[in-house]
Residue frames as qw, qx, qy, qz and C-alpha x, y, z in Angstrom:
[[0.466, -0.672, 0.569, 0.081, 59.68, 413.71, 72.90],
 [0.784, 0.461, -0.389, -0.147, 61.98, 411.74, 70.53],
 [0.922, -0.321, 0.120, 0.179, 63.94, 408.71, 71.42],
 [0.176, -0.785, 0.503, 0.317, 67.77, 409.11, 71.40],
 [0.733, 0.478, -0.432, -0.219, 69.47, 407.44, 68.48],
 [0.952, -0.292, 0.012, 0.093, 70.99, 404.15, 69.33],
 [0.271, -0.788, 0.510, 0.214, 74.65, 404.23, 70.35],
 [0.710, 0.479, -0.497, -0.142, 76.95, 402.69, 67.76],
 [0.940, -0.316, 0.113, 0.061, 78.46, 399.44, 68.68],
 [0.232, 0.795, -0.560, 0.034, 82.21, 399.11, 69.10],
 [0.758, 0.176, -0.612, 0.139, 84.61, 396.22, 69.33],
 [0.716, -0.679, -0.030, -0.159, 85.03, 394.84, 72.74],
 [0.810, 0.064, -0.195, 0.550, 88.85, 394.35, 72.44],
 [0.441, -0.703, -0.153, 0.537, 90.74, 396.55, 74.80],
 [0.221, -0.528, 0.239, 0.784, 91.37, 400.03, 73.25],
 [0.151, 0.187, 0.727, 0.643, 89.69, 399.31, 70.01],
 [0.240, 0.460, 0.255, -0.816, 87.15, 401.84, 68.82],
 [0.142, 0.110, -0.727, -0.663, 86.34, 400.19, 65.52],
 [0.702, -0.002, -0.018, -0.712, 82.72, 399.46, 64.63],
 [0.458, -0.132, 0.866, -0.154, 81.65, 395.97, 65.75],
 [0.541, 0.261, -0.467, -0.649, 80.43, 393.67, 63.04],
 [0.581, -0.026, -0.813, -0.019, 80.33, 390.37, 65.00],
 [0.636, -0.494, 0.252, -0.536, 78.48, 389.34, 68.13],
 [0.471, 0.207, -0.839, 0.176, 80.30, 386.58, 69.95],
 [0.713, -0.443, -0.083, -0.537, 77.70, 384.95, 72.09],
 [0.415, 0.265, -0.796, 0.351, 79.23, 383.10, 75.19],
 [0.680, -0.623, 0.049, -0.383, 78.51, 381.81, 78.68],
 [0.064, 0.460, -0.822, 0.328, 80.56, 380.30, 81.44],
 [0.714, -0.254, -0.558, -0.337, 78.82, 377.07, 82.25],
 [0.456, -0.149, -0.691, 0.541, 80.18, 377.03, 85.77],
 [0.030, -0.317, -0.488, 0.812, 78.12, 380.22, 86.59],
 [0.415, 0.194, -0.175, -0.872, 75.54, 380.77, 83.93],
 [0.743, 0.235, 0.543, -0.314, 72.40, 378.80, 83.07],
 [0.515, 0.008, 0.676, 0.528, 72.73, 377.12, 79.62],
 [0.339, 0.765, 0.484, 0.256, 70.34, 379.52, 77.89],
 [0.224, -0.900, 0.004, 0.374, 72.19, 382.62, 79.21],
 [0.693, 0.426, 0.130, 0.567, 74.34, 384.49, 76.70],
 [0.261, -0.769, 0.052, 0.582, 76.76, 387.16, 77.29],
 [0.656, 0.699, 0.175, 0.224, 77.95, 389.09, 74.27],
 [0.407, -0.576, 0.238, 0.668, 81.25, 390.35, 73.21],
 [0.537, 0.826, 0.105, -0.136, 81.30, 392.56, 70.02],
 [0.630, -0.326, 0.428, 0.560, 84.14, 392.27, 67.58],
 [0.390, 0.735, -0.292, -0.473, 85.51, 394.11, 64.52],
 [0.908, 0.380, -0.171, -0.035, 86.92, 392.04, 61.72],
 [0.322, 0.665, -0.579, 0.346, 90.49, 392.56, 62.99],
 [0.217, -0.400, 0.726, -0.516, 89.83, 391.29, 66.56],
 [0.877, -0.048, -0.102, -0.468, 87.31, 388.59, 65.82],
 [0.809, 0.188, -0.542, 0.126, 89.99, 385.73, 65.68],
 [0.250, 0.303, -0.685, 0.614, 91.61, 386.69, 68.85],
 [0.507, -0.233, 0.337, -0.758, 88.37, 387.07, 70.86],
 [0.898, 0.045, -0.276, -0.340, 87.00, 383.94, 69.34],
 [0.637, 0.273, -0.665, 0.281, 90.27, 382.14, 70.43],
 [0.041, -0.286, 0.639, -0.713, 90.16, 383.30, 73.97],
 [0.696, -0.108, 0.258, -0.661, 86.53, 382.31, 74.49],
 [0.889, 0.189, -0.359, -0.210, 86.99, 378.96, 72.59],
 [0.396, 0.365, -0.735, 0.411, 90.13, 377.99, 74.63],
 [0.180, -0.200, 0.655, -0.706, 87.92, 378.20, 77.69],
 [0.028, -0.309, -0.946, -0.094, 84.85, 376.45, 76.36],
 [0.128, 0.505, 0.452, -0.724, 82.72, 379.57, 76.58],
 [0.239, 0.232, -0.385, -0.861, 81.95, 380.45, 72.97],
 [0.509, 0.305, 0.763, -0.256, 78.51, 379.25, 71.97],
 [0.536, 0.698, 0.454, 0.136, 77.48, 381.10, 68.73],
 [0.222, -0.351, 0.235, 0.879, 79.00, 383.92, 66.32],
 [0.353, 0.692, 0.621, 0.105, 76.62, 386.08, 64.42],
 [0.264, 0.439, 0.155, 0.845, 76.68, 389.31, 62.57],
 [0.034, 0.250, 0.456, -0.853, 75.81, 392.28, 64.79],
 [0.438, 0.153, -0.090, -0.881, 72.08, 392.81, 64.45],
 [0.440, -0.060, -0.842, -0.306, 71.11, 389.19, 63.83],
 [0.539, -0.483, -0.619, -0.305, 68.14, 387.67, 65.81],
 [0.606, -0.499, -0.522, 0.336, 69.31, 387.97, 69.35],
 [0.015, -0.942, -0.054, -0.332, 69.13, 391.35, 70.88],
 [0.536, 0.319, -0.465, 0.629, 72.19, 392.81, 72.61],
 [0.560, -0.736, -0.194, -0.326, 70.55, 392.91, 76.03],
 [0.783, -0.593, 0.122, 0.141, 73.79, 391.90, 77.95],
 [0.664, 0.640, -0.149, 0.355, 76.66, 393.31, 76.03],
 [0.564, -0.786, 0.228, 0.111, 79.85, 393.18, 78.16]]
């Protein structure tokens, strides 16, 4: 039995189907532990708007290229 190929990652912006190239790692300090990271994926076009949204709320923690160290175990 062979494993299914990994699903392509797409941008988290509403309606966007472009390939994701950025992993915006965030958490809401009111409900998440400090080490918890949620993930929004972004294409180059939507990275600034998604970053702005998370930053304005104090949620953005790191931005890395998709596939960098941290696995996408909680992409939402």
